[in-house]
MMTF fields as JSON, N, C-alpha, C and O atoms, coordinates in Angstrom:
{
  "mmtfVersion": "1.0.0",
  "mmtfProducer": "UNKNOWN",
  "numBonds": 427,
  "numAtoms": 428,
  "numGroups": 107,
  "numChains": 1,
  "numModels": 1,
  "chainsPerModel": [1],
  "groupsPerChain": [107],
  "chainIdList": ["A"],
  "bondAtomList": [4, 2, 8, 6, 12, 10, 16, 14, 20, 18, 24, 22, 28, 26, 32, 30, 36, 34, 40, 38, 44, 42, 48, 46, 52, 50, 56, 54, 60, 58, 64, 62, 68, 66, 72, 70, 76, 74, 80, 78, 84, 82, 88, 86, 92, 90, 96, 94, 100, 98, 104, 102, 108, 106, 112, 110, 116, 114, 120, 118, 124, 122, 128, 126, 132, 130, 136, 134, 140, 138, 144, 142, 148, 146, 152, 150, 156, 154, 160, 158, 164, 162, 168, 166, 172, 170, 176, 174, 180, 178, 184, 182, 188, 186, 192, 190, 196, 194, 200, 198, 204, 202, 208, 206, 212, 210, 216, 214, 220, 218, 224, 222, 228, 226, 232, 230, 236, 234, 240, 238, 244, 242, 248, 246, 252, 250, 256, 254, 260, 258, 264, 262, 268, 266, 272, 270, 276, 274, 280, 278, 284, 282, 288, 286, 292, 290, 296, 294, 300, 298, 304, 302, 308, 306, 312, 310, 316, 314, 320, 318, 324, 322, 328, 326, 332, 330, 336, 334, 340, 338, 344, 342, 348, 346, 352, 350, 356, 354, 360, 358, 364, 362, 368, 366, 372, 370, 376, 374, 380, 378, 384, 382, 388, 386, 392, 390, 396, 394, 400, 398, 404, 402, 408, 406, 412, 410, 416, 414, 420, 418, 424, 422],
  "bondOrderList": [1, 1, 1, 1, 1, 1, 1, 1, 1, 1, 1, 1, 1, 1, 1, 1, 1, 1, 1, 1, 1, 1, 1, 1, 1, 1, 1, 1, 1, 1, 1, 1, 1, 1, 1, 1, 1, 1, 1, 1, 1, 1, 1, 1, 1, 1, 1, 1, 1, 1, 1, 1, 1, 1, 1, 1, 1, 1, 1, 1, 1, 1, 1, 1, 1, 1, 1, 1, 1, 1, 1, 1, 1, 1, 1, 1, 1, 1, 1, 1, 1, 1, 1, 1, 1, 1, 1, 1, 1, 1, 1, 1, 1, 1, 1, 1, 1, 1, 1, 1, 1, 1, 1, 1, 1, 1],
  "groupList": [{"groupName": "MET", "atomNameList": ["N", "CA", "C", "O"], "elementList": ["N", "C", "C", "O"], "formalChargeList": [0, 0, 0, 0], "bondAtomList": [1, 0, 2, 1, 3, 2], "bondOrderList": [1, 1, 2], "singleLetterCode": "M", "chemCompType": "L-PEPTIDE LINKING"}, {"groupName": "VAL", "atomNameList": ["N", "CA", "C", "O"], "elementList": ["N", "C", "C", "O"], "formalChargeList": [0, 0, 0, 0], "bondAtomList": [1, 0, 2, 1, 3, 2], "bondOrderList": [1, 1, 2], "singleLetterCode": "V", "chemCompType": "L-PEPTIDE LINKING"}, {"groupName": "GLU", "atomNameList": ["N", "CA", "C", "O"], "elementList": ["N", "C", "C", "O"], "formalChargeList": [0, 0, 0, 0], "bondAtomList": [1, 0, 2, 1, 3, 2], "bondOrderList": [1, 1, 2], "singleLetterCode": "E", "chemCompType": "L-PEPTIDE LINKING"}, {"groupName": "ILE", "atomNameList": ["N", "CA", "C", "O"], "elementList": ["N", "C", "C", "O"], "formalChargeList": [0, 0, 0, 0], "bondAtomList": [1, 0, 2, 1, 3, 2], "bondOrderList": [1, 1, 2], "singleLetterCode": "I", "chemCompType": "L-PEPTIDE LINKING"}, {"groupName": "TYR", "atomNameList": ["N", "CA", "C", "O"], "elementList": ["N", "C", "C", "O"], "formalChargeList": [0, 0, 0, 0], "bondAtomList": [1, 0, 2, 1, 3, 2], "bondOrderList": [1, 1, 2], "singleLetterCode": "Y", "chemCompType": "L-PEPTIDE LINKING"}, {"groupName": "GLY", "atomNameList": ["N", "CA", "C", "O"], "elementList": ["N", "C", "C", "O"], "formalChargeList": [0, 0, 0, 0], "bondAtomList": [1, 0, 2, 1, 3, 2], "bondOrderList": [1, 1, 2], "singleLetterCode": "G", "chemCompType": "PEPTIDE LINKING"}, {"groupName": "LEU", "atomNameList": ["N", "CA", "C", "O"], "elementList": ["N", "C", "C", "O"], "formalChargeList": [0, 0, 0, 0], "bondAtomList": [1, 0, 2, 1, 3, 2], "bondOrderList": [1, 1, 2], "singleLetterCode": "L", "chemCompType": "L-PEPTIDE LINKING"}, {"groupName": "ARG", "atomNameList": ["N", "CA", "C", "O"], "elementList": ["N", "C", "C", "O"], "formalChargeList": [0, 0, 0, 0], "bondAtomList": [1, 0, 2, 1, 3, 2], "bondOrderList": [1, 1, 2], "singleLetterCode": "R", "chemCompType": "L-PEPTIDE LINKING"}, {"groupName": "ASN", "atomNameList": ["N", "CA", "C", "O"], "elementList": ["N", "C", "C", "O"], "formalChargeList": [0, 0, 0, 0], "bondAtomList": [1, 0, 2, 1, 3, 2], "bondOrderList": [1, 1, 2], "singleLetterCode": "N", "chemCompType": "L-PEPTIDE LINKING"}, {"groupName": "CYS", "atomNameList": ["N", "CA", "C", "O"], "elementList": ["N", "C", "C", "O"], "formalChargeList": [0, 0, 0, 0], "bondAtomList": [1, 0, 2, 1, 3, 2], "bondOrderList": [1, 1, 2], "singleLetterCode": "C", "chemCompType": "L-PEPTIDE LINKING"}, {"groupName": "ASP", "atomNameList": ["N", "CA", "C", "O"], "elementList": ["N", "C", "C", "O"], "formalChargeList": [0, 0, 0, 0], "bondAtomList": [1, 0, 2, 1, 3, 2], "bondOrderList": [1, 1, 2], "singleLetterCode": "D", "chemCompType": "L-PEPTIDE LINKING"}, {"groupName": "THR", "atomNameList": ["N", "CA", "C", "O"], "elementList": ["N", "C", "C", "O"], "formalChargeList": [0, 0, 0, 0], "bondAtomList": [1, 0, 2, 1, 3, 2], "bondOrderList": [1, 1, 2], "singleLetterCode": "T", "chemCompType": "L-PEPTIDE LINKING"}, {"groupName": "LYS", "atomNameList": ["N", "CA", "C", "O"], "elementList": ["N", "C", "C", "O"], "formalChargeList": [0, 0, 0, 0], "bondAtomList": [1, 0, 2, 1, 3, 2], "bondOrderList": [1, 1, 2], "singleLetterCode": "K", "chemCompType": "L-PEPTIDE LINKING"}, {"groupName": "ALA", "atomNameList": ["N", "CA", "C", "O"], "elementList": ["N", "C", "C", "O"], "formalChargeList": [0, 0, 0, 0], "bondAtomList": [1, 0, 2, 1, 3, 2], "bondOrderList": [1, 1, 2], "singleLetterCode": "A", "chemCompType": "L-PEPTIDE LINKING"}, {"groupName": "PRO", "atomNameList": ["N", "CA", "C", "O"], "elementList": ["N", "C", "C", "O"], "formalChargeList": [0, 0, 0, 0], "bondAtomList": [1, 0, 2, 1, 3, 2], "bondOrderList": [1, 1, 2], "singleLetterCode": "P", "chemCompType": "L-PEPTIDE LINKING"}, {"groupName": "PHE", "atomNameList": ["N", "CA", "C", "O"], "elementList": ["N", "C", "C", "O"], "formalChargeList": [0, 0, 0, 0], "bondAtomList": [1, 0, 2, 1, 3, 2], "bondOrderList": [1, 1, 2], "singleLetterCode": "F", "chemCompType": "L-PEPTIDE LINKING"}, {"groupName": "SER", "atomNameList": ["N", "CA", "C", "O"], "elementList": ["N", "C", "C", "O"], "formalChargeList": [0, 0, 0, 0], "bondAtomList": [1, 0, 2, 1, 3, 2], "bondOrderList": [1, 1, 2], "singleLetterCode": "S", "chemCompType": "L-PEPTIDE LINKING"}, {"groupName": "TRP", "atomNameList": ["N", "CA", "C", "O"], "elementList": ["N", "C", "C", "O"], "formalChargeList": [0, 0, 0, 0], "bondAtomList": [1, 0, 2, 1, 3, 2], "bondOrderList": [1, 1, 2], "singleLetterCode": "W", "chemCompType": "L-PEPTIDE LINKING"}, {"groupName": "HIS", "atomNameList": ["N", "CA", "C", "O"], "elementList": ["N", "C", "C", "O"], "formalChargeList": [0, 0, 0, 0], "bondAtomList": [1, 0, 2, 1, 3, 2], "bondOrderList": [1, 1, 2], "singleLetterCode": "H", "chemCompType": "L-PEPTIDE LINKING"}, {"groupName": "GLN", "atomNameList": ["N", "CA", "C", "O"], "elementList": ["N", "C", "C", "O"], "formalChargeList": [0, 0, 0, 0], "bondAtomList": [1, 0, 2, 1, 3, 2], "bondOrderList": [1, 1, 2], "singleLetterCode": "Q", "chemCompType": "L-PEPTIDE LINKING"}],
  "groupTypeList": [0, 1, 2, 3, 4, 5, 6, 7, 8, 9, 10, 11, 9, 7, 12, 13, 6, 12, 13, 6, 14, 2, 13, 7, 6, 1, 10, 1, 7, 13, 10, 5, 0, 14, 13, 10, 6, 13, 13, 7, 13, 15, 2, 13, 15, 5, 13, 7, 6, 6, 8, 11, 7, 16, 11, 11, 17, 7, 5, 6, 16, 2, 13, 2, 7, 13, 13, 14, 13, 6, 10, 6, 3, 13, 16, 18, 14, 13, 6, 0, 12, 7, 14, 6, 3, 1, 13, 5, 13, 19, 0, 15, 6, 5, 17, 16, 14, 13, 11, 2, 13, 2, 1, 7, 13, 13, 6],
  "groupIdList": [1, 2, 3, 4, 5, 6, 7, 8, 9, 10, 11, 12, 13, 14, 15, 16, 17, 18, 19, 20, 21, 22, 23, 24, 25, 26, 27, 28, 29, 30, 31, 32, 33, 34, 35, 36, 37, 38, 39, 40, 41, 42, 43, 44, 45, 46, 47, 48, 49, 50, 51, 52, 53, 54, 55, 56, 57, 58, 59, 60, 61, 62, 63, 64, 65, 66, 67, 68, 69, 70, 71, 72, 73, 74, 75, 76, 77, 78, 79, 80, 81, 82, 83, 84, 85, 86, 87, 88, 89, 90, 91, 92, 93, 94, 95, 96, 97, 98, 99, 100, 101, 102, 103, 104, 105, 106, 107],
  "secStructList": [7, 3, 3, 3, 3, 3, 7, 6, 6, 7, 2, 2, 2, 2, 2, 2, 2, 2, 2, 7, 6, 6, 7, 3, 3, 3, 3, 6, 6, 6, 6, 7, 7, 7, 2, 2, 2, 2, 2, 2, 2, 2, 2, 2, 2, 4, 4, 4, 4, 5, 7, 6, 6, 1, 2, 2, 2, 2, 6, 1, 7, 2, 2, 2, 2, 6, 1, 7, 2, 2, 2, 2, 2, 2, 2, 7, 4, 4, 4, 5, 7, 1, 7, 3, 3, 3, 3, 6, 6, 3, 3, 3, 3, 1, 7, 7, 2, 2, 2, 2, 2, 2, 2, 2, 2, 2, 7],
  "xCoordList": [-5.565, -4.603, -3.354, -2.846, -2.811, -1.526, -0.506, -0.741, 0.653, 1.718, 2.886, 3.269, 3.486, 4.84, 5.902, 5.906, 6.865, 8.016, 9.145, 9.579, 9.659, 10.781, 11.17, 11.036, 11.676, 12.149, 11.322, 10.968, 11.019, 10.32, 10.942, 10.23, 12.336, 12.979, 13.447, 14.254, 12.956, 13.309, 12.366, 11.149, 12.927, 12.189, 11.156, 9.977, 11.803, 11.006, 9.883, 8.869, 9.989, 8.925, 7.837, 6.652, 8.249, 7.358, 6.536, 5.332, 7.204, 6.399, 5.373, 4.208, 5.777, 4.809, 3.659, 2.518, 3.897, 2.931, 1.99, 0.784, 2.526, 1.638, 0.769, -0.364, 1.291, 0.46, -0.575, -1.571, -0.308, -1.097, -1.602, -1.171, -2.464, -2.831, -3.48, -3.458, -4.038, -4.662, -3.562, -3.876, -2.31, -1.316, -0.828, -1.073, -0.117, 0.433, 1.921, 2.34, 2.728, 4.182, 4.713, 4.37, 5.522, 6.228, 7.571, 8.212, 8.151, 9.502, 10.371, 10.332, 11.14, 11.979, 13.058, 13.538, 13.488, 14.514, 13.876, 14.467, 12.813, 12.151, 11.411, 11.606, 10.543, 9.631, 10.087, 9.494, 11.153, 11.613, 10.651, 9.607, 11.013, 10.141, 10.103, 11.13, 8.905, 8.749, 9.663, 9.741, 10.38, 11.276, 10.572, 11.119, 9.315, 8.646, 8.355, 8.435, 7.992, 7.923, 9.215, 9.243, 10.298, 11.613, 11.969, 12.466, 11.711, 11.935, 11.051, 11.544, 9.765, 9.025, 9.472, 9.514, 9.826, 10.431, 11.703, 11.971, 12.483, 13.775, 13.477, 14.079, 12.519, 12.175, 11.604, 11.809, 10.883, 10.196, 11.209, 11.121, 12.11, 13.043, 14.536, 15.298, 14.899, 16.305, 17.175, 16.777, 18.372, 19.346, 18.979, 19.655, 17.842, 17.291, 16.951, 16.995, 16.606, 16.148, 17.101, 16.782, 18.423, 19.561, 20.014, 20.329, 20.04, 20.556, 21.959, 22.468, 22.681, 24.176, 24.676, 25.88, 23.853, 24.219, 24.213, 24.577, 23.785, 23.525, 24.878, 25.863, 24.884, 26.129, 26.265, 27.396, 25.248, 25.343, 26.093, 26.981, 25.808, 26.557, 28.04, 28.912, 28.317, 29.717, 30.476, 31.705, 29.873, 30.522, 30.771, 31.387, 30.28, 30.432, 31.787, 32.202, 32.467, 33.673, 33.296, 32.13, 34.353, 34.1, 33.607, 32.777, 34.107, 33.546, 32.16, 31.436, 31.616, 30.271, 29.401, 28.304, 29.854, 29.106, 28.889, 27.981, 29.771, 29.733, 28.601, 28.222, 27.999, 26.907, 25.669, 25.535, 24.729, 23.55, 22.712, 22.689, 22.056, 21.281, 20.283, 20.107, 19.526, 18.57, 19.109, 18.442, 20.303, 21.02, 21.476, 21.397, 21.957, 22.381, 21.263, 21.429, 20.011, 18.901, 18.402, 17.99, 18.427, 17.997, 18.838, 18.35, 20.232, 21.062, 21.25, 21.548, 21.064, 21.05, 19.909, 20.037, 18.765, 17.558, 17.577, 16.729, 18.498, 18.635, 19.225, 19.26, 19.72, 20.15, 19.072, 19.278, 17.836, 16.742, 16.372, 16.2, 16.235, 15.769, 14.349, 13.532, 14.135, 12.877, 12.045, 12.591, 10.808, 9.985, 9.646, 9.713, 9.278, 8.671, 7.195, 6.83, 6.294, 4.916, 4.153, 4.298, 3.363, 2.593, 1.184, 0.649, 0.513, -0.936, -1.576, -1.537, -2.126, -2.748, -1.652, -0.744, -1.698, -0.691, 0.292, 1.273, 0.215, 1.225, 2.171, 1.813, 3.511, 4.453, 5.201, 5.484, 5.539, 6.187, 7.474, 7.504, 8.457, 9.766, 10.027, 9.872, 10.41, 10.786, 9.513, 8.377, 9.815, 8.605, 9.046, 10.172, 8.02, 8.172, 6.796, 5.852, 6.647, 5.241, 4.607, 3.436, 5.547, 5.061, 4.644, 3.59, 5.418, 5.066, 3.737, 2.908, 3.578, 2.347, 1.209, 0.235, 1.299, 0.207, -0.121, -1.283, 0.978, 0.769, 0.103, -0.811, 0.552, -0.123, -1.539, -2.402, -1.841, -3.236, -4.106, -5.255, -3.555, -4.23, -4.559, -5.601, -3.565, -3.74, -4.77, -5.286, -5.067, -6.058, -7.491, -8.489],
  "yCoordList": [5.597, 6.147, 5.453, 5.293, 5.0, 4.342, 5.219, 5.806, 5.328, 6.169, 5.354, 4.566, 5.518, 4.848, 5.86, 6.775, 5.744, 6.658, 6.068, 4.966, 6.747, 6.117, 7.129, 8.327, 6.67, 7.549, 7.352, 6.225, 8.422, 8.282, 7.459, 6.807, 7.402, 6.581, 5.29, 4.635, 4.864, 3.658, 2.456, 2.516, 1.414, 0.361, -0.267, -0.494, -0.517, -1.272, -0.492, -1.08, 0.837, 1.804, 1.897, 1.994, 1.867, 1.837, 0.62, 0.673, -0.574, -1.901, -1.788, -2.116, -1.314, -1.243, -0.329, -0.671, 0.83, 1.8, 1.202, 1.446, 0.464, -0.18, -1.248, -1.447, -1.974, -2.999, -2.356, -2.975, -1.099, -0.498, 0.925, 1.998, 0.835, 2.05, 3.089, 4.272, 2.724, 3.695, 4.464, 5.423, 3.985, 4.618, 5.93, 6.207, 6.736, 7.926, 7.713, 7.206, 8.146, 7.944, 9.317, 10.379, 9.292, 10.439, 10.289, 9.365, 11.141, 11.001, 11.641, 12.863, 10.89, 11.439, 12.304, 13.123, 12.187, 13.118, 14.492, 15.507, 14.574, 15.823, 16.463, 17.611, 15.549, 16.085, 15.852, 16.431, 15.011, 14.681, 13.792, 13.456, 13.388, 12.531, 13.153, 13.513, 13.275, 13.745, 13.123, 11.897, 13.948, 13.349, 12.353, 11.323, 12.738, 11.81, 10.411, 9.381, 10.423, 9.103, 8.387, 7.185, 9.038, 8.436, 7.797, 6.672, 8.525, 7.984, 6.724, 5.71, 6.797, 5.56, 4.43, 3.293, 4.724, 3.635, 3.017, 1.828, 3.898, 3.449, 2.553, 1.498, 3.036, 2.146, 0.81, -0.21, 0.822, -0.414, -1.342, -2.563, -0.805, -1.559, -1.578, -2.406, -0.703, -0.521, -0.363, 0.269, -0.938, -0.838, -1.292, -0.953, -2.094, -2.524, -1.301, -1.336, -0.205, 1.05, 1.669, 2.39, 1.355, 1.864, 0.9, -0.256, 1.441, 0.568, 0.578, 1.449, -0.382, -0.371, -1.012, -1.212, -1.304, -1.997, -0.896, -1.181, 0.273, 1.244, 1.855, 1.797, 2.468, 3.174, 4.436, 4.88, 5.024, 6.19, 5.803, 6.561, 4.698, 4.238, 3.931, 4.302, 3.276, 3.005, 4.268, 4.206, 5.433, 6.54, 7.379, 8.443, 6.886, 7.666, 7.252, 6.098, 8.225, 7.926, 7.129, 6.979, 6.634, 5.893, 6.828, 6.444, 8.089, 9.003, 9.286, 9.296, 9.54, 9.802, 8.504, 8.631, 7.373, 6.197, 6.003, 5.304, 6.662, 6.582, 7.319, 7.116, 8.238, 9.128, 8.293, 7.226, 8.708, 8.035, 7.861, 8.741, 6.76, 6.4, 7.338, 7.565, 7.986, 8.983, 10.176, 10.838, 10.615, 11.677, 11.409, 12.268, 10.146, 9.779, 9.837, 10.364, 9.234, 9.224, 10.699, 11.009, 11.529, 12.98, 13.684, 14.42, 13.396, 14.144, 13.373, 13.961, 12.163, 11.294, 10.415, 9.224, 10.893, 10.197, 8.8, 7.951, 8.582, 7.511, 6.351, 5.228, 6.617, 5.555, 4.728, 3.623, 5.358, 4.603, 3.374, 3.492, 2.218, 1.049, 1.408, 2.012, 0.986, 1.336, 0.163, -0.866, 0.328, 1.487, 1.189, 0.076, 2.342, 2.363, 2.638, 3.717, 1.624, 1.729, 2.002, 1.221, 3.042, 3.332, 3.152, 3.856, 2.227, 1.966, 2.114, 1.228, 3.308, 3.567, 3.593, 4.418, 2.793, 2.675, 1.78, 1.718, 0.998, -0.098, 0.437, 1.277, -0.093, 0.198, -1.006, -1.918, -1.098, -2.235, -1.584, -0.423, -2.424, -2.064, -2.966, -4.172, -2.538, -3.298, -3.72, -3.375, -4.49, -4.894, -6.328, -6.608, -7.264, -8.643, -9.131, -8.442, -10.365, -10.879, -10.939, -10.655, -11.349, -11.427, -10.126, -10.019, -9.061, -7.726, -7.242, -6.577, -7.575, -7.081, -7.808, -7.152, -9.08, -9.775, -9.151, -9.025, -8.755, -8.195, -6.754, -6.409, -5.988, -4.684, -4.887, -4.184, -5.689, -6.034, -6.466, -6.041, -7.31, -7.756, -6.485, -6.401, -5.575, -4.543, -3.527, -2.735, -3.532, -2.603, -3.21, -2.603],
  "zCoordList": [10.777, 9.67, 9.862, 10.972, 8.673, 8.591, 7.975, 6.918, 8.623, 8.117, 7.923, 8.788, 6.787, 6.476, 6.517, 5.694, 7.484, 7.522, 6.796, 7.131, 5.804, 5.043, 4.064, 4.312, 2.894, 1.782, 0.531, 0.185, -0.136, -1.405, -2.385, -3.149, -2.467, -3.463, -2.98, -3.64, -1.796, -1.211, -1.834, -1.658, -2.532, -3.078, -2.096, -2.365, -0.884, 0.089, 0.628, 1.002, 0.699, 1.127, 0.071, 0.391, -1.186, -2.284, -2.282, -2.53, -1.984, -1.933, -0.87, -1.098, 0.34, 1.394, 1.073, 1.383, 0.46, 0.066, -1.011, -0.991, -1.892, -2.9, -2.276, -2.713, -1.219, -0.52, 0.41, 0.783, 0.77, 1.807, 1.166, 1.588, 0.208, -0.521, 0.407, 0.068, 1.522, 2.355, 3.259, 3.965, 3.178, 4.001, 3.363, 2.189, 4.202, 3.746, 4.006, 5.046, 2.958, 3.063, 3.688, 3.169, 4.764, 5.248, 4.88, 5.381, 3.995, 3.682, 4.751, 4.897, 5.493, 6.668, 6.225, 7.009, 5.008, 4.542, 4.214, 4.583, 3.606, 3.235, 4.501, 4.902, 5.057, 6.147, 7.505, 8.415, 7.787, 9.111, 9.749, 9.192, 10.978, 11.856, 13.214, 13.789, 13.717, 15.126, 16.131, 16.214, 16.923, 17.916, 18.879, 19.273, 19.228, 20.167, 19.529, 20.197, 18.125, 17.428, 17.363, 17.626, 17.029, 16.931, 18.297, 18.339, 19.421, 20.715, 20.953, 21.449, 20.601, 20.785, 19.992, 20.463, 18.736, 17.886, 18.325, 18.154, 18.906, 19.44, 20.678, 20.875, 21.49, 22.691, 22.254, 22.911, 21.138, 20.739, 19.961, 20.089, 19.205, 18.361, 18.706, 18.208, 19.515, 20.03, 18.811, 17.832, 18.864, 17.949, 16.469, 15.498, 16.387, 15.052, 14.215, 12.986, 14.919, 14.2, 13.343, 12.398, 13.71, 12.9, 11.907, 12.188, 10.648, 9.627, 9.414, 8.709, 10.001, 9.884, 8.577, 8.414, 7.736, 6.441, 5.188, 4.047, 5.563, 4.55, 4.131, 4.866, 2.868, 2.453, 3.284, 3.48, 3.767, 4.62, 5.913, 6.303, 6.599, 7.629, 7.337, 8.123, 6.247, 5.903, 5.552, 5.582, 5.216, 5.057, 6.302, 6.237, 7.441, 8.683, 9.32, 9.219, 9.978, 10.714, 11.965, 12.329, 12.592, 13.835, 14.891, 15.715, 14.896, 15.893, 15.676, 16.672, 14.448, 14.175, 14.485, 15.031, 14.165, 14.533, 16.131, 16.579, 16.893, 18.379, 18.932, 20.086, 18.09, 18.618, 18.915, 18.316, 19.819, 20.062, 18.782, 17.922, 18.678, 17.502, 17.148, 15.951, 18.098, 17.686, 17.238, 16.443, 17.638, 17.123, 15.63, 14.752, 15.437, 14.114, 13.093, 11.993, 13.514, 12.651, 12.413, 11.295, 13.346, 13.162, 12.119, 11.262, 12.248, 11.329, 9.918, 8.878, 10.007, 8.736, 8.581, 8.864, 8.146, 8.086, 7.301, 7.576, 6.374, 5.598, 6.367, 5.863, 7.659, 8.63, 9.247, 9.748, 9.181, 9.807, 9.017, 7.804, 9.601, 8.913, 8.425, 9.119, 7.187, 6.601, 6.05, 5.652, 6.038, 6.455, 7.972, 8.494, 8.581, 9.925, 9.701, 9.233, 10.049, 9.824, 11.111, 12.051, 11.219, 12.308, 12.012, 11.156, 12.678, 12.461, 13.962, 14.815, 14.108, 15.492, 16.563, 16.468, 17.495, 18.645, 18.32, 19.061, 17.252, 16.934, 15.927, 15.101, 15.991, 15.102, 14.52, 15.297, 13.272, 12.627, 11.945, 11.537, 11.881, 11.275, 10.154, 10.347, 8.991, 7.831, 7.048, 7.374, 6.0, 5.067, 4.767, 4.356, 5.017, 4.605, 4.519, 4.907, 3.995, 4.055, 5.496, 5.751, 6.385, 7.875, 8.334, 8.961, 8.066, 8.574, 7.861, 8.481, 6.632, 5.894, 6.677, 7.046, 6.929, 7.629, 8.991, 9.378, 9.723, 11.002, 10.834, 11.584, 9.904, 9.678, 9.251, 9.778, 8.436, 8.032, 9.194, 9.314, 10.048, 11.247, 12.246, 12.895, 12.261, 13.15, 12.634, 13.422, 11.388, 10.829, 11.061, 10.673]
}
């Protein structure tokens, strides 16, 4: 089972879902993301999991930005770099032709 964690209205997530029709989209804003999965993703990707280019990030105060990354993502799901793709035990972050090839190889 392939799960794509992201946002329904995110163009990149929609591209990934279109390329992987067998996948299920989990909207992190509406459905949330399990804390253990977030921790595993942070362990795998570190600071790359936090999207510091987003408008949500730019809207945060310096004090809010100083919070731990997992706390920020839990309170502001749009701060997560998208999509986070979970295929079995493997995780992939973002969407590009290289990521698509890696995901397909993992299936």
